[in-house]
All heavy atoms as a GROMACS GRO file, in nm:
protein
  584
    1MET      N    1  -3.639   3.645  -4.985
    1MET     CA    2  -3.589   3.557  -4.880
    1MET      C    3  -3.681   3.568  -4.759
    1MET      O    4  -3.719   3.677  -4.718
    1MET     CB    5  -3.447   3.597  -4.846
    1MET     CG    6  -3.380   3.506  -4.751
    1MET     SD    7  -3.204   3.550  -4.744
    1MET     CE    8  -3.145   3.415  -4.653
    2LYS      N    9  -3.713   3.451  -4.699
    2LYS     CA   10  -3.802   3.448  -4.583
    2LYS      C   11  -3.729   3.500  -4.459
    2LYS      O   12  -3.609   3.477  -4.443
    2LYS     CB   13  -3.846   3.305  -4.555
    2LYS     CG   14  -3.941   3.246  -4.654
    2LYS     CD   15  -3.981   3.107  -4.608
    2LYS     CE   16  -4.077   3.042  -4.704
    2LYS     NZ   17  -4.117   2.908  -4.659
    3PRO      N   18  -3.804   3.562  -4.370
    3PRO     CA   19  -3.744   3.600  -4.241
    3PRO      C   20  -3.704   3.474  -4.163
    3PRO      O   21  -3.765   3.367  -4.178
    3PRO     CB   22  -3.856   3.674  -4.169
    3PRO     CG   23  -3.958   3.707  -4.272
    3PRO     CD   24  -3.942   3.608  -4.383
    4VAL      N   25  -3.603   3.487  -4.080
    4VAL     CA   26  -3.551   3.374  -4.002
    4VAL      C   27  -3.661   3.308  -3.920
    4VAL      O   28  -3.670   3.185  -3.913
    4VAL     CB   29  -3.434   3.420  -3.912
    4VAL    CG1   30  -3.390   3.308  -3.820
    4VAL    CG2   31  -3.318   3.467  -3.997
    5GLU      N   32  -3.747   3.389  -3.857
    5GLU     CA   33  -3.853   3.334  -3.774
    5GLU      C   34  -3.947   3.245  -3.855
    5GLU      O   35  -3.992   3.140  -3.808
    5GLU     CB   36  -3.934   3.446  -3.707
    5GLU     CG   37  -3.857   3.528  -3.608
    5GLU     CD   38  -3.772   3.638  -3.673
    5GLU    OE1   39  -3.791   3.668  -3.793
    5GLU    OE2   40  -3.684   3.691  -3.603
    6GLU      N   41  -3.974   3.284  -3.978
    6GLU     CA   42  -4.063   3.205  -4.063
    6GLU      C   43  -3.996   3.074  -4.103
    6GLU      O   44  -4.060   2.969  -4.105
    6GLU     CB   45  -4.101   3.286  -4.188
    6GLU     CG   46  -4.209   3.222  -4.270
    6GLU     CD   47  -4.253   3.309  -4.386
    6GLU    OE1   48  -4.242   3.433  -4.377
    6GLU    OE2   49  -4.298   3.251  -4.486
    7VAL      N   50  -3.868   3.079  -4.132
    7VAL     CA   51  -3.794   2.957  -4.167
    7VAL      C   52  -3.791   2.862  -4.048
    7VAL      O   53  -3.814   2.742  -4.063
    7VAL     CB   54  -3.650   2.992  -4.213
    7VAL    CG1   55  -3.567   2.865  -4.231
    7VAL    CG2   56  -3.654   3.072  -4.342
    8ILE      N   57  -3.763   2.914  -3.928
    8ILE     CA   58  -3.762   2.831  -3.807
    8ILE      C   59  -3.898   2.768  -3.785
    8ILE      O   60  -3.910   2.649  -3.756
    8ILE     CB   61  -3.717   2.913  -3.686
    8ILE    CG1   62  -3.568   2.948  -3.698
    8ILE    CG2   63  -3.744   2.838  -3.555
    8ILE    CD1   64  -3.519   3.048  -3.596
    9ASN      N   65  -4.004   2.847  -3.798
    9ASN     CA   66  -4.140   2.794  -3.781
    9ASN      C   67  -4.169   2.685  -3.883
    9ASN      O   68  -4.225   2.580  -3.848
    9ASN     CB   69  -4.242   2.908  -3.793
    9ASN     CG   70  -4.382   2.859  -3.763
    9ASN    OD1   71  -4.410   2.807  -3.656
    9ASN    ND2   72  -4.471   2.873  -3.861
   10ASP      N   73  -4.132   2.707  -4.008
   10ASP     CA   74  -4.152   2.605  -4.111
   10ASP      C   75  -4.080   2.475  -4.076
   10ASP      O   76  -4.135   2.366  -4.090
   10ASP     CB   77  -4.104   2.654  -4.248
   10ASP     CG   78  -4.194   2.760  -4.308
   10ASP    OD1   79  -4.306   2.780  -4.258
   10ASP    OD2   80  -4.150   2.824  -4.406
   11LEU      N   81  -3.955   2.486  -4.030
   11LEU     CA   82  -3.878   2.367  -3.994
   11LEU      C   83  -3.938   2.295  -3.873
   11LEU      O   84  -3.942   2.172  -3.870
   11LEU     CB   85  -3.732   2.405  -3.965
   11LEU     CG   86  -3.650   2.445  -4.088
   11LEU    CD1   87  -3.515   2.501  -4.044
   11LEU    CD2   88  -3.633   2.327  -4.182
   12GLN      N   89  -3.986   2.370  -3.777
   12GLN     CA   90  -4.049   2.308  -3.660
   12GLN      C   91  -4.176   2.235  -3.700
   12GLN      O   92  -4.201   2.123  -3.653
   12GLN     CB   93  -4.079   2.414  -3.553
   12GLN     CG   94  -3.955   2.466  -3.485
   12GLN     CD   95  -3.985   2.584  -3.393
   12GLN    OE1   96  -4.077   2.661  -3.416
   12GLN    NE2   97  -3.902   2.598  -3.290
   13CYS      N   98  -4.255   2.295  -3.786
   13CYS     CA   99  -4.378   2.230  -3.833
   13CYS      C  100  -4.346   2.105  -3.912
   13CYS      O  101  -4.412   2.000  -3.896
   13CYS     CB  102  -4.460   2.327  -3.918
   13CYS     SG  103  -4.531   2.463  -3.824
   14ARG      N  104  -4.245   2.112  -3.995
   14ARG     CA  105  -4.204   1.997  -4.074
   14ARG      C  106  -4.156   1.883  -3.984
   14ARG      O  107  -4.193   1.768  -4.002
   14ARG     CB  108  -4.094   2.038  -4.171
   14ARG     CG  109  -4.053   1.930  -4.268
   14ARG     CD  110  -3.948   1.983  -4.362
   14ARG     NE  111  -4.005   2.090  -4.441
   14ARG     CZ  112  -4.000   2.096  -4.573
   14ARG    NH1  113  -3.936   2.002  -4.640
   14ARG    NH2  114  -4.056   2.195  -4.637
   15ALA      N  115  -4.074   1.916  -3.884
   15ALA     CA  116  -4.024   1.814  -3.791
   15ALA      C  117  -4.139   1.748  -3.716
   15ALA      O  118  -4.140   1.626  -3.698
   15ALA     CB  119  -3.924   1.877  -3.694
   16LEU      N  120  -4.235   1.826  -3.672
   16LEU     CA  121  -4.350   1.771  -3.602
   16LEU      C  122  -4.431   1.680  -3.694
   16LEU      O  123  -4.473   1.571  -3.654
   16LEU     CB  124  -4.438   1.884  -3.547
   16LEU     CG  125  -4.564   1.840  -3.473
   16LEU    CD1  126  -4.529   1.750  -3.354
   16LEU    CD2  127  -4.643   1.962  -3.427
   17ALA      N  128  -4.449   1.722  -3.818
   17ALA     CA  129  -4.523   1.639  -3.914
   17ALA      C  130  -4.451   1.506  -3.936
   17ALA      O  131  -4.514   1.400  -3.936
   17ALA     CB  132  -4.538   1.713  -4.046
   18TYR      N  133  -4.318   1.510  -3.953
   18TYR     CA  134  -4.243   1.386  -3.972
   18TYR      C  135  -4.255   1.296  -3.850
   18TYR      O  136  -4.270   1.174  -3.862
   18TYR     CB  137  -4.095   1.415  -3.999
   18TYR     CG  138  -4.066   1.476  -4.134
   18TYR    CD1  139  -3.960   1.563  -4.151
   18TYR    CD2  140  -4.145   1.446  -4.246
   18TYR    CE1  141  -3.932   1.620  -4.275
   18TYR    CE2  142  -4.118   1.502  -4.370
   18TYR     CZ  143  -4.011   1.588  -4.384
   18TYR     OH  144  -3.983   1.643  -4.506
   19GLU      N  145  -4.249   1.354  -3.732
   19GLU     CA  146  -4.261   1.274  -3.610
   19GLU      C  147  -4.397   1.204  -3.605
   19GLU      O  148  -4.406   1.085  -3.576
   19GLU     CB  149  -4.241   1.361  -3.487
   19GLU     CG  150  -4.236   1.282  -3.360
   19GLU     CD  151  -4.193   1.364  -3.239
   19GLU    OE1  152  -4.128   1.469  -3.254
   19GLU    OE2  153  -4.226   1.320  -3.128
   20ILE      N  154  -4.502   1.277  -3.636
   20ILE     CA  155  -4.637   1.219  -3.634
   20ILE      C  156  -4.650   1.110  -3.741
   20ILE      O  157  -4.707   1.003  -3.715
   20ILE     CB  158  -4.743   1.328  -3.652
   20ILE    CG1  159  -4.745   1.418  -3.528
   20ILE    CG2  160  -4.881   1.268  -3.678
   20ILE    CD1  161  -4.823   1.547  -3.544
   21ILE      N  162  -4.595   1.134  -3.858
   21ILE     CA  163  -4.601   1.034  -3.965
   21ILE      C  164  -4.528   0.907  -3.924
   21ILE      O  165  -4.581   0.796  -3.937
   21ILE     CB  166  -4.542   1.091  -4.096
   21ILE    CG1  167  -4.635   1.199  -4.153
   21ILE    CG2  168  -4.516   0.981  -4.199
   21ILE    CD1  169  -4.572   1.285  -4.262
   22PHE      N  170  -4.406   0.921  -3.872
   22PHE     CA  171  -4.329   0.803  -3.832
   22PHE      C  172  -4.395   0.729  -3.716
   22PHE      O  173  -4.396   0.605  -3.713
   22PHE     CB  174  -4.184   0.839  -3.798
   22PHE     CG  175  -4.099   0.864  -3.918
   22PHE    CD1  176  -4.036   0.985  -3.935
   22PHE    CD2  177  -4.081   0.766  -4.014
   22PHE    CE1  178  -3.958   1.010  -4.047
   22PHE    CE2  179  -4.002   0.789  -4.126
   22PHE     CZ  180  -3.940   0.912  -4.142
   23GLN      N  181  -4.452   0.803  -3.619
   23GLN     CA  182  -4.523   0.737  -3.509
   23GLN      C  183  -4.641   0.657  -3.564
   23GLN      O  184  -4.666   0.543  -3.520
   23GLN     CB  185  -4.573   0.839  -3.408
   23GLN     CG  186  -4.468   0.892  -3.316
   23GLN     CD  187  -4.522   1.001  -3.223
   23GLN    OE1  188  -4.629   1.055  -3.244
   23GLN    NE2  189  -4.445   1.032  -3.121
   24SER      N  190  -4.711   0.714  -3.659
   24SER     CA  191  -4.827   0.647  -3.718
   24SER      C  192  -4.785   0.520  -3.792
   24SER      O  193  -4.850   0.416  -3.780
   24SER     CB  194  -4.900   0.741  -3.814
   24SER     OG  195  -4.946   0.854  -3.744
   25ILE      N  196  -4.676   0.528  -3.866
   25ILE     CA  197  -4.627   0.411  -3.939
   25ILE      C  198  -4.581   0.303  -3.840
   25ILE      O  199  -4.617   0.187  -3.854
   25ILE     CB  200  -4.513   0.450  -4.035
   25ILE    CG1  201  -4.568   0.537  -4.149
   25ILE    CG2  202  -4.442   0.326  -4.090
   25ILE    CD1  203  -4.462   0.603  -4.233
   26CYS      N  204  -4.502   0.343  -3.741
   26CYS     CA  205  -4.450   0.245  -3.643
   26CYS      C  206  -4.563   0.176  -3.567
   26CYS      O  207  -4.553   0.057  -3.535
   26CYS     CB  208  -4.355   0.313  -3.545
   26CYS     SG  209  -4.195   0.354  -3.617
   27SER      N  210  -4.669   0.249  -3.539
   27SER     CA  211  -4.778   0.188  -3.462
   27SER      C  212  -4.854   0.083  -3.543
   27SER      O  213  -4.924  -0.001  -3.485
   27SER     CB  214  -4.875   0.296  -3.413
   27SER     OG  215  -4.949   0.350  -3.521
   28GLU      N  216  -4.839   0.084  -3.674
   28GLU     CA  217  -4.909  -0.013  -3.759
   28GLU      C  218  -4.821  -0.130  -3.801
   28GLU      O  219  -4.872  -0.227  -3.857
   28GLU     CB  220  -4.964   0.057  -3.884
   28GLU     CG  221  -5.073   0.157  -3.855
   28GLU     CD  222  -5.196   0.092  -3.790
   28GLU    OE1  223  -5.235  -0.019  -3.832
   28GLU    OE2  224  -5.252   0.152  -3.697
   29LEU      N  225  -4.692  -0.124  -3.773
   29LEU     CA  226  -4.602  -0.231  -3.812
   29LEU      C  227  -4.607  -0.346  -3.712
   29LEU      O  228  -4.630  -0.324  -3.593
   29LEU     CB  229  -4.458  -0.179  -3.819
   29LEU     CG  230  -4.425  -0.082  -3.930
   29LEU    CD1  231  -4.284  -0.028  -3.911
   29LEU    CD2  232  -4.439  -0.148  -4.066
   30PRO      N  233  -4.582  -0.467  -3.759
   30PRO     CA  234  -4.570  -0.579  -3.665
   30PRO      C  235  -4.453  -0.552  -3.568
   30PRO      O  236  -4.352  -0.491  -3.606
   30PRO     CB  237  -4.538  -0.699  -3.756
   30PRO     CG  238  -4.585  -0.659  -3.891
   30PRO     CD  239  -4.569  -0.511  -3.898
   31GLN      N  240  -4.467  -0.597  -3.444
   31GLN     CA  241  -4.366  -0.569  -3.342
   31GLN      C  242  -4.228  -0.618  -3.382
   31GLN      O  243  -4.128  -0.555  -3.349
   31GLN     CB  244  -4.408  -0.630  -3.208
   31GLN     CG  245  -4.323  -0.583  -3.092
   31GLN     CD  246  -4.329  -0.432  -3.072
   31GLN    OE1  247  -4.435  -0.371  -3.078
   31GLN    NE2  248  -4.214  -0.371  -3.050
   32LEU      N  249  -4.220  -0.728  -3.455
   32LEU     CA  250  -4.091  -0.779  -3.501
   32LEU      C  251  -4.017  -0.675  -3.584
   32LEU      O  252  -3.897  -0.654  -3.567
   32LEU     CB  253  -4.110  -0.908  -3.582
   32LEU     CG  254  -3.984  -0.970  -3.639
   32LEU    CD1  255  -3.896  -1.023  -3.527
   32LEU    CD2  256  -4.022  -1.083  -3.735
   33PHE      N  257  -4.088  -0.606  -3.673
   33PHE     CA  258  -4.027  -0.502  -3.756
   33PHE      C  259  -3.983  -0.383  -3.672
   33PHE      O  260  -3.877  -0.325  -3.694
   33PHE     CB  261  -4.123  -0.455  -3.865
   33PHE     CG  262  -4.152  -0.557  -3.972
   33PHE    CD1  263  -4.268  -0.548  -4.046
   33PHE    CD2  264  -4.065  -0.662  -3.997
   33PHE    CE1  265  -4.296  -0.641  -4.145
   33PHE    CE2  266  -4.092  -0.756  -4.096
   33PHE     CZ  267  -4.208  -0.746  -4.170
   34VAL      N  268  -4.068  -0.346  -3.576
   34VAL     CA  269  -4.035  -0.234  -3.488
   34VAL      C  270  -3.910  -0.267  -3.406
   34VAL      O  271  -3.819  -0.185  -3.394
   34VAL     CB  272  -4.153  -0.198  -3.396
   34VAL    CG1  273  -4.115  -0.090  -3.296
   34VAL    CG2  274  -4.274  -0.154  -3.479
   35ASP      N  275  -3.903  -0.389  -3.354
   35ASP     CA  276  -3.787  -0.431  -3.275
   35ASP      C  277  -3.659  -0.427  -3.358
   35ASP      O  278  -3.554  -0.382  -3.312
   35ASP     CB  279  -3.807  -0.571  -3.217
   35ASP     CG  280  -3.916  -0.575  -3.111
   35ASP    OD1  281  -3.953  -0.467  -3.058
   35ASP    OD2  282  -3.966  -0.686  -3.083
   36LYS      N  283  -3.666  -0.475  -3.481
   36LYS     CA  284  -3.550  -0.472  -3.571
   36LYS      C  285  -3.511  -0.328  -3.603
   36LYS      O  286  -3.392  -0.294  -3.606
   36LYS     CB  287  -3.581  -0.551  -3.699
   36LYS     CG  288  -3.466  -0.560  -3.794
   36LYS     CD  289  -3.349  -0.637  -3.734
   36LYS     CE  290  -3.237  -0.647  -3.836
   36LYS     NZ  291  -3.110  -0.683  -3.776
   37ALA      N  292  -3.610  -0.243  -3.626
   37ALA     CA  293  -3.581  -0.102  -3.653
   37ALA      C  294  -3.514  -0.036  -3.533
   37ALA      O  295  -3.418   0.041  -3.549
   37ALA     CB  296  -3.710  -0.028  -3.688
   38ILE      N  297  -3.560  -0.070  -3.412
   38ILE     CA  298  -3.499  -0.014  -3.291
   38ILE      C  299  -3.353  -0.056  -3.281
   38ILE      O  300  -3.266   0.026  -3.249
   38ILE     CB  301  -3.580  -0.056  -3.165
   38ILE    CG1  302  -3.715   0.016  -3.165
   38ILE    CG2  303  -3.502  -0.025  -3.038
   38ILE    CD1  304  -3.813  -0.038  -3.062
   39GLU      N  305  -3.323  -0.182  -3.311
   39GLU     CA  306  -3.184  -0.228  -3.311
   39GLU      C  307  -3.099  -0.148  -3.409
   39GLU      O  308  -2.987  -0.106  -3.376
   39GLU     CB  309  -3.177  -0.376  -3.348
   39GLU     CG  310  -3.227  -0.471  -3.243
   39GLU     CD  311  -3.223  -0.615  -3.290
   39GLU    OE1  312  -3.141  -0.649  -3.379
   39GLU    OE2  313  -3.303  -0.695  -3.239
   40ASN      N  314  -3.152  -0.127  -3.528
   40ASN     CA  315  -3.079  -0.050  -3.630
   40ASN      C  316  -3.061   0.096  -3.588
   40ASN      O  317  -2.954   0.154  -3.609
   40ASN     CB  318  -3.150  -0.058  -3.765
   40ASN     CG  319  -3.137  -0.193  -3.829
   40ASN    OD1  320  -3.042  -0.266  -3.804
   40ASN    ND2  321  -3.235  -0.229  -3.910
   41ILE      N  322  -3.162   0.153  -3.529
   41ILE     CA  323  -3.154   0.291  -3.482
   41ILE      C  324  -3.046   0.304  -3.376
   41ILE      O  325  -2.963   0.397  -3.379
   41ILE     CB  326  -3.291   0.339  -3.429
   41ILE    CG1  327  -3.391   0.352  -3.544
   41ILE    CG2  328  -3.277   0.472  -3.355
   41ILE    CD1  329  -3.536   0.364  -3.499
   42GLU      N  330  -3.043   0.209  -3.282
   42GLU     CA  331  -2.941   0.212  -3.176
   42GLU      C  332  -2.801   0.201  -3.235
   42GLU      O  333  -2.710   0.273  -3.194
   42GLU     CB  334  -2.967   0.100  -3.075
   42GLU     CG  335  -3.088   0.126  -2.989
   42GLU     CD  336  -3.128   0.008  -2.902
   42GLU    OE1  337  -3.091  -0.108  -2.934
   42GLU    OE2  338  -3.197   0.033  -2.802
   43LEU      N  339  -2.781   0.111  -3.333
   43LEU     CA  340  -2.651   0.097  -3.398
   43LEU      C  341  -2.610   0.226  -3.469
   43LEU      O  342  -2.494   0.267  -3.462
   43LEU     CB  343  -2.653  -0.020  -3.497
   43LEU     CG  344  -2.656  -0.160  -3.437
   43LEU    CD1  345  -2.676  -0.264  -3.546
   43LEU    CD2  346  -2.528  -0.187  -3.360
   44ASN      N  347  -2.705   0.288  -3.536
   44ASN     CA  348  -2.673   0.412  -3.607
   44ASN      C  349  -2.638   0.525  -3.510
   44ASN      O  350  -2.545   0.602  -3.536
   44ASN     CB  351  -2.789   0.452  -3.698
   44ASN     CG  352  -2.797   0.366  -3.821
   44ASN    OD1  353  -2.696   0.323  -3.876
   44ASN    ND2  354  -2.918   0.336  -3.866
   45PHE      N  355  -2.708   0.533  -3.399
   45PHE     CA  356  -2.674   0.635  -3.300
   45PHE      C  357  -2.534   0.610  -3.243
   45PHE      O  358  -2.457   0.703  -3.225
   45PHE     CB  359  -2.778   0.644  -3.188
   45PHE     CG  360  -2.888   0.742  -3.215
   45PHE    CD1  361  -3.016   0.698  -3.242
   45PHE    CD2  362  -2.864   0.878  -3.213
   45PHE    CE1  363  -3.119   0.788  -3.267
   45PHE    CE2  364  -2.964   0.969  -3.239
   45PHE     CZ  365  -3.093   0.924  -3.266
   46LYS      N  366  -2.502   0.484  -3.216
   46LYS     CA  367  -2.369   0.452  -3.164
   46LYS      C  368  -2.261   0.492  -3.263
   46LYS      O  369  -2.155   0.544  -3.225
   46LYS     CB  370  -2.360   0.304  -3.130
   46LYS     CG  371  -2.432   0.268  -3.004
   46LYS     CD  372  -2.424   0.119  -2.973
   46LYS     CE  373  -2.509   0.091  -2.849
   46LYS     NZ  374  -2.518  -0.050  -2.820
   47ALA      N  375  -2.286   0.471  -3.391
   47ALA     CA  376  -2.189   0.509  -3.494
   47ALA      C  377  -2.170   0.661  -3.496
   47ALA      O  378  -2.057   0.710  -3.504
   47ALA     CB  379  -2.234   0.459  -3.631
   48PHE      N  380  -2.279   0.735  -3.489
   48PHE     CA  381  -2.268   0.881  -3.487
   48PHE      C  382  -2.197   0.928  -3.360
   48PHE      O  383  -2.114   1.019  -3.365
   48PHE     CB  384  -2.407   0.946  -3.494
   48PHE     CG  385  -2.456   0.967  -3.634
   48PHE    CD1  386  -2.543   0.876  -3.692
   48PHE    CD2  387  -2.417   1.078  -3.708
   48PHE    CE1  388  -2.589   0.895  -3.821
   48PHE    CE2  389  -2.462   1.097  -3.836
   48PHE     CZ  390  -2.549   1.006  -3.894
   49GLU      N  391  -2.229   0.864  -3.247
   49GLU     CA  392  -2.167   0.904  -3.121
   49GLU      C  393  -2.017   0.882  -3.122
   49GLU      O  394  -1.942   0.964  -3.069
   49GLU     CB  395  -2.231   0.828  -3.004
   49GLU     CG  396  -2.370   0.874  -2.972
   49GLU     CD  397  -2.447   0.782  -2.878
   49GLU    OE1  398  -2.398   0.669  -2.850
   49GLU    OE2  399  -2.555   0.821  -2.833
   50SER      N  400  -1.973   0.774  -3.184
   50SER     CA  401  -1.830   0.746  -3.187
   50SER      C  402  -1.753   0.849  -3.271
   50SER      O  403  -1.636   0.871  -3.248
   50SER     CB  404  -1.803   0.605  -3.238
   50SER     OG  405  -1.835   0.594  -3.375
   51GLY      N  406  -1.821   0.911  -3.365
   51GLY     CA  407  -1.756   1.011  -3.449
   51GLY      C  408  -1.783   1.154  -3.408
   51GLY      O  409  -1.738   1.246  -3.473
   52THR      N  410  -1.855   1.172  -3.299
   52THR     CA  411  -1.890   1.307  -3.253
   52THR      C  412  -1.808   1.340  -3.129
   52THR      O  413  -1.816   1.269  -3.030
   52THR     CB  414  -2.041   1.316  -3.220
   52THR    OG1  415  -2.115   1.281  -3.337
   52THR    CG2  416  -2.079   1.456  -3.177
   53HIS      N  417  -1.732   1.449  -3.139
   53HIS     CA  418  -1.643   1.484  -3.028
   53HIS      C  419  -1.677   1.617  -2.963
   53HIS      O  420  -1.635   1.642  -2.852
   53HIS     CB  421  -1.498   1.486  -3.078
   53HIS     CG  422  -1.459   1.355  -3.144
   53HIS    ND1  423  -1.447   1.237  -3.074
   53HIS    CD2  424  -1.436   1.325  -3.273
   53HIS    CE1  425  -1.416   1.140  -3.158
   53HIS    NE2  426  -1.408   1.190  -3.280
   54SER      N  427  -1.754   1.700  -3.030
   54SER     CA  428  -1.789   1.830  -2.972
   54SER      C  429  -1.905   1.814  -2.875
   54SER      O  430  -1.991   1.727  -2.891
   54SER     CB  431  -1.827   1.930  -3.081
   54SER     OG  432  -1.954   1.900  -3.134
   55GLU      N  433  -1.907   1.899  -2.775
   55GLU     CA  434  -2.016   1.896  -2.677
   55GLU      C  435  -2.149   1.933  -2.742
   55GLU      O  436  -2.253   1.877  -2.710
   55GLU     CB  437  -1.985   1.988  -2.559
   55GLU     CG  438  -1.872   1.938  -2.471
   55GLU     CD  439  -1.894   1.796  -2.419
   55GLU    OE1  440  -2.004   1.765  -2.371
   55GLU    OE2  441  -1.800   1.716  -2.428
   56ALA      N  442  -2.145   2.028  -2.836
   56ALA     CA  443  -2.268   2.068  -2.905
   56ALA      C  444  -2.323   1.952  -2.987
   56ALA      O  445  -2.444   1.928  -2.989
   56ALA     CB  446  -2.242   2.189  -2.995
   57GLY      N  447  -2.235   1.880  -3.052
   57GLY     CA  448  -2.277   1.764  -3.131
   57GLY      C  449  -2.336   1.654  -3.044
   57GLY      O  450  -2.437   1.593  -3.079
   58LYS      N  451  -2.273   1.632  -2.929
   58LYS     CA  452  -2.322   1.530  -2.836
   58LYS      C  453  -2.460   1.568  -2.782
   58LYS      O  454  -2.548   1.484  -2.767
   58LYS     CB  455  -2.224   1.510  -2.722
   58LYS     CG  456  -2.096   1.442  -2.766
   58LYS     CD  457  -1.997   1.433  -2.652
   58LYS     CE  458  -1.865   1.373  -2.700
   58LYS     NZ  459  -1.765   1.365  -2.593
   59ALA      N  460  -2.480   1.697  -2.754
   59ALA     CA  461  -2.609   1.744  -2.704
   59ALA      C  462  -2.718   1.725  -2.810
   59ALA      O  463  -2.830   1.684  -2.778
   59ALA     CB  464  -2.600   1.890  -2.661
   60LYS      N  465  -2.684   1.751  -2.935
   60LYS     CA  466  -2.782   1.733  -3.043
   60LYS      C  467  -2.817   1.585  -3.059
   60LYS      O  468  -2.933   1.550  -3.082
   60LYS     CB  469  -2.728   1.789  -3.173
   60LYS     CG  470  -2.730   1.940  -3.176
   60LYS     CD  471  -2.677   1.995  -3.305
   60LYS     CE  472  -2.673   2.148  -3.298
   60LYS     NZ  473  -2.616   2.208  -3.416
   61LEU      N  474  -2.718   1.498  -3.046
   61LEU     CA  475  -2.745   1.355  -3.055
   61LEU      C  476  -2.836   1.308  -2.942
   61LEU      O  477  -2.926   1.227  -2.965
   61LEU     CB  478  -2.614   1.276  -3.054
   61LEU     CG  479  -2.544   1.262  -3.188
   61LEU    CD1  480  -2.405   1.201  -3.169
   61LEU    CD2  481  -2.625   1.179  -3.283
   62GLU      N  482  -2.814   1.358  -2.821
   62GLU     CA  483  -2.900   1.321  -2.709
   62GLU      C  484  -3.043   1.368  -2.733
   62GLU      O  485  -3.139   1.295  -2.704
   62GLU     CB  486  -2.845   1.377  -2.577
   62GLU     CG  487  -2.726   1.302  -2.525
   62GLU     CD  488  -2.751   1.153  -2.507
   62GLU    OE1  489  -2.853   1.116  -2.445
   62GLU    OE2  490  -2.669   1.074  -2.555
   63ALA      N  491  -3.058   1.489  -2.785
   63ALA     CA  492  -3.192   1.539  -2.816
   63ALA      C  493  -3.256   1.455  -2.926
   63ALA      O  494  -3.375   1.423  -2.920
   63ALA     CB  495  -3.184   1.686  -2.857
   64ALA      N  496  -3.177   1.416  -3.026
   64ALA     CA  497  -3.229   1.333  -3.134
   64ALA      C  498  -3.269   1.196  -3.083
   64ALA      O  499  -3.370   1.139  -3.127
   64ALA     CB  500  -3.124   1.321  -3.245
   65LYS      N  501  -3.192   1.141  -2.989
   65LYS     CA  502  -3.227   1.012  -2.930
   65LYS      C  503  -3.360   1.020  -2.856
   65LYS      O  504  -3.441   0.928  -2.862
   65LYS     CB  505  -3.118   0.966  -2.833
   65LYS     CG  506  -2.999   0.904  -2.903
   65LYS     CD  507  -2.882   0.886  -2.810
   65LYS     CE  508  -2.880   0.760  -2.738
   65LYS     NZ  509  -2.756   0.739  -2.660
   66ALA      N  510  -3.385   1.131  -2.789
   66ALA     CA  511  -3.511   1.149  -2.718
   66ALA      C  512  -3.627   1.150  -2.817
   66ALA      O  513  -3.732   1.088  -2.792
   66ALA     CB  514  -3.510   1.277  -2.636
   67VAL      N  515  -3.609   1.216  -2.929
   67VAL     CA  516  -3.714   1.217  -3.032
   67VAL      C  517  -3.734   1.078  -3.089
   67VAL      O  518  -3.847   1.031  -3.102
   67VAL     CB  519  -3.681   1.319  -3.144
   67VAL    CG1  520  -3.778   1.307  -3.260
   67VAL    CG2  521  -3.679   1.461  -3.088
   68ALA      N  522  -3.625   1.009  -3.121
   68ALA     CA  523  -3.635   0.874  -3.177
   68ALA      C  524  -3.704   0.780  -3.077
   68ALA      O  525  -3.789   0.699  -3.118
   68ALA     CB  526  -3.496   0.821  -3.213
   69SER      N  527  -3.672   0.794  -2.950
   69SER     CA  528  -3.736   0.712  -2.848
   69SER      C  529  -3.886   0.736  -2.844
   69SER      O  530  -3.966   0.642  -2.833
   69SER     CB  531  -3.676   0.743  -2.710
   69SER     OG  532  -3.542   0.702  -2.704
   70ARG      N  533  -3.923   0.862  -2.854
   70ARG     CA  534  -4.065   0.898  -2.852
   70ARG      C  535  -4.136   0.840  -2.974
   70ARG      O  536  -4.249   0.791  -2.963
   70ARG     CB  537  -4.076   1.051  -2.846
   70ARG     CG  538  -4.210   1.104  -2.810
   70ARG     CD  539  -4.208   1.252  -2.778
   70ARG     NE  540  -4.154   1.334  -2.885
   70ARG     CZ  541  -4.052   1.420  -2.870
   70ARG    NH1  542  -3.994   1.437  -2.754
   70ARG    NH2  543  -4.010   1.491  -2.972
   71ILE      N  544  -4.071   0.843  -3.089
   71ILE     CA  545  -4.134   0.797  -3.211
   71ILE      C  546  -4.159   0.646  -3.208
   71ILE      O  547  -4.268   0.600  -3.241
   71ILE     CB  548  -4.048   0.834  -3.335
   71ILE    CG1  549  -4.057   0.985  -3.358
   71ILE    CG2  550  -4.095   0.759  -3.459
   71ILE    CD1  551  -3.960   1.036  -3.463
   72VAL      N  552  -4.057   0.570  -3.164
   72VAL     CA  553  -4.072   0.424  -3.167
   72VAL      C  554  -4.130   0.367  -3.039
   72VAL      O  555  -4.161   0.249  -3.031
   72VAL     CB  556  -3.939   0.353  -3.201
   72VAL    CG1  557  -3.892   0.390  -3.341
   72VAL    CG2  558  -3.833   0.380  -3.098
   73GLY      N  559  -4.144   0.452  -2.938
   73GLY     CA  560  -4.204   0.407  -2.812
   73GLY      C  561  -4.112   0.319  -2.729
   73GLY      O  562  -4.160   0.230  -2.658
   74ALA      N  563  -3.982   0.340  -2.742
   74ALA     CA  564  -3.884   0.261  -2.666
   74ALA      C  565  -3.763   0.347  -2.635
   74ALA      O  566  -3.730   0.438  -2.712
   74ALA     CB  567  -3.840   0.139  -2.745
   75LYS      N  568  -3.698   0.319  -2.525
   75LYS     CA  569  -3.578   0.393  -2.487
   75LYS      C  570  -3.465   0.357  -2.584
   75LYS      O  571  -3.432   0.241  -2.600
   75LYS     CB  572  -3.538   0.360  -2.343
   75LYS     CG  573  -3.412   0.424  -2.295
   75LYS     CD  574  -3.435   0.568  -2.256
   75LYS     CE  575  -3.310   0.625  -2.190
   75LYS     NZ  576  -3.251   0.733  -2.261
   76ILE      N  577  -3.409   0.459  -2.646
   76ILE     CA  578  -3.297   0.438  -2.739
   76ILE      C  579  -3.169   0.473  -2.665
   76ILE      O  580  -3.160   0.569  -2.597
   76ILE     CB  581  -3.311   0.526  -2.865
   76ILE    CG1  582  -3.440   0.498  -2.940
   76ILE    CG2  583  -3.189   0.511  -2.955
   76ILE    CD1  584  -3.449   0.365  -3.008
   0.00000   0.00000   0.00000
């Protein structure tokens, strides 16, 4: 079994890689597709927010929105 620190590092590296991959894909898509994706992302966040009642869950959603905003280059 891997030490916790190694697992955390692996997850952080993986998350960063996914962010870079998605940013790269979004930057090559026509703006119409990006705009539609942003609409869908916003709807999905609203759905999660309506079902999230804990403060910890709400904080994680806000952090996730910040990442999603960074990836698509628009405020979510």
